[in-house]
Structure formats: structure tokens, C-alpha cells
DRENLOTI-953640 format. One record per residue (C-alpha): residue number from 1; residue in one letter; x, y, z. Coordinates in Angstrom, 1 decimal. Example, Ala and Ser with C-alpha at 12.3 -4.5 7.8 and 13.67 -1.06 7.14 Angstrom:
2
PT     i   aa       px       py       pz
PT     1    A     12.3     -4.5      7.8
PT     2    S     13.7     -1.1      7.1
//
This chain:
103
PT     i   aa       px       py       pz
PT     1    M    -12.2     -3.7    -19.2
PT     2    I    -10.3     -2.8    -22.8
PT     3    N    -10.6      0.8    -23.0
PT     4    D    -10.5      1.6    -19.4
PT     5    Q     -8.0      4.1    -18.3
PT     6    G     -9.2      5.3    -15.4
PT     7    T     -6.5      6.0    -12.3
PT     8    G     -7.8      3.0    -10.5
PT     9    T     -6.8      0.9    -13.6
PT    10    S     -3.9      2.6    -14.1
PT    11    F     -2.5      2.4    -11.0
PT    12    K     -3.5     -1.2    -10.6
PT    13    G     -1.2     -1.4    -14.0
PT    14    L      1.6      0.6    -12.1
PT    15    I      1.6     -2.2     -9.3
PT    16    I      1.5     -4.8    -11.1
PT    17    F      4.3     -3.8    -13.5
PT    18    D      6.5     -2.8    -10.3
PT    19    Q      5.6     -6.5     -9.4
PT    20    A      7.0     -8.0    -12.7
PT    21    C      9.9     -5.9    -12.2
PT    22    L     10.7     -7.3     -8.7
PT    23    D     10.2    -10.8    -10.0
PT    24    L     12.2    -10.5    -13.1
PT    25    T     15.1     -8.4    -11.7
PT    26    R     17.6     -8.2     -8.6
PT    27    L     15.8     -5.7     -7.6
PT    28    P     15.2     -6.0     -3.5
PT    29    C     12.3     -4.2     -3.1
PT    30    F      9.8     -1.8     -3.8
PT    31    V      7.4      0.9     -1.9
PT    32    H      4.3      1.6     -2.4
PT    33    D      2.0      5.0     -1.3
PT    34    S     -1.3      5.2      0.3
PT    35    L     -1.9      7.0     -3.1
PT    36    L     -1.7      4.0     -5.4
PT    37    F     -4.4      2.5     -3.7
PT    38    S     -7.0      4.7     -2.7
PT    39    N     -8.5      5.0     -6.5
PT    40    I     -8.3      0.9     -6.9
PT    41    E    -11.6     -0.6     -6.6
PT    42    I    -11.6     -2.8     -2.9
PT    43    D    -11.7     -6.0     -4.8
PT    44    R     -8.8     -5.3     -6.3
PT    45    R     -6.9     -4.1     -3.2
PT    46    N     -7.7     -7.4     -1.3
PT    47    R     -6.1     -9.1     -4.3
PT    48    I     -3.4     -7.2     -4.3
PT    49    I     -2.6     -7.6     -0.9
PT    50    K     -3.1    -11.5     -1.3
PT    51    M      0.0    -11.2     -4.3
PT    52    Y      1.8     -9.0     -2.0
PT    53    A      1.9    -11.8      0.6
PT    54    Q      3.0    -14.5     -1.9
PT    55    E      6.0    -12.3     -2.8
PT    56    T      9.5    -13.5     -1.2
PT    57    K     11.0    -10.0     -1.3
PT    58    Q     10.2     -7.3      0.4
PT    59    I      7.2     -5.0     -0.2
PT    60    F      6.6     -1.6      1.3
PT    61    I      3.4     -0.3      1.8
PT    62    S      1.7      2.9      3.0
PT    63    I     -2.0      2.6      3.3
PT    64    D     -4.3      4.6      5.1
PT    65    S     -7.6      2.5      5.8
PT    66    I     -8.2     -1.2      6.2
PT    67    E    -11.4     -1.7      7.3
PT    68    V    -13.2     -1.4      3.8
PT    69    L    -10.6     -4.6      3.3
PT    70    S    -11.4     -8.0      3.1
PT    71    E    -11.0     -9.9      6.7
PT    72    K     -8.2    -12.4      4.8
PT    73    A     -6.7     -8.9      3.6
PT    74    Q     -6.6     -6.9      6.7
PT    75    E     -5.0    -10.0      8.5
PT    76    I     -2.1    -10.3      6.2
PT    77    I     -1.6     -6.5      6.8
PT    78    R     -1.9     -7.1     10.7
PT    79    E      0.9     -9.7     10.4
PT    80    N      3.1     -7.8      8.5
PT    81    T      2.7     -4.3      9.8
PT    82    V      6.2     -2.9     10.9
PT    83    L      5.3      0.6     11.8
PT    84    T      1.8      1.7     12.4
PT    85    L      1.6      6.0     12.7
PT    86    E     -1.5      8.1     14.0
PT    87    R     -2.6     11.2     14.8
PT    88    G     -1.8     12.7     18.5
PT    89    G      1.7     11.7     19.8
PT    90    K      2.0      8.5     17.5
PT    91    E      3.4     10.6     13.8
PT    92    L      6.7     10.0     13.2
PT    93    F      9.4     11.7     15.3
PT    94    G      6.0     12.6     17.6
PT    95    R      4.6     15.3     15.6
PT    96    S      2.7     16.1     12.5
PT    97    W      5.0     17.6      9.8
PT    98    N      2.1     20.2      8.9
PT    99    E      1.2     21.8     11.9
PT   100    Q      3.1     24.8     13.2
PT   101    A      5.1     24.4     16.2
PT   102    T      3.8     26.3     19.2
PT   103    K      6.3     29.0     21.2
//
């Protein structure tokens, strides 16, 4: 929509801008955090993942959940996943940054 100034549309625009910069410059990669994806409609997230899959340069993303995505988008993510982090000892360095250490 022309007058859509919502957060999801803004984040989608940022992703497209970053993709254009990647394609048109010597920039070797970019990184997108899960915050960008959480406000974007599911169908658009699926298309963004497919767009990423076409890229020859590196794109690093953090994504909280893939279960809501299409089977194709989930497959693309699974095939290209390098690191998965989870609670329960599967955090980076084996612990959560926001938990107090027990003495």
C-alpha cells in the first residue's frame, strides 16, 4: 500500500534496501536480526527467505521460529543453517546471558 507506514513495511523496506546495497556494491555480506522479521507478514517473510536463497553473497540472519513459514522457506533455512541456539545449555557459550550465575 502506498500510505502504509507500519513497522513491518518499514522493516521490509530496510531489508530490500540492504539487498540492493549488497547487489550493487562490494559489500560482502549483511546481518539481519530476528526483530526485523517479527513484524513482517508471513507471506512476505517467505518471499524474503526465497530472495536470500538466490543471493551469491553471504547473508546472516537470526530468526526466532520457522514453524509459521512455508515448507519451502523452512527447507531453505534448514539447508543453510550454520548455528542453532536454544535454551537449556544450547546457548552460545553454554549459558544464557540474562541469567544470574549460581554460587
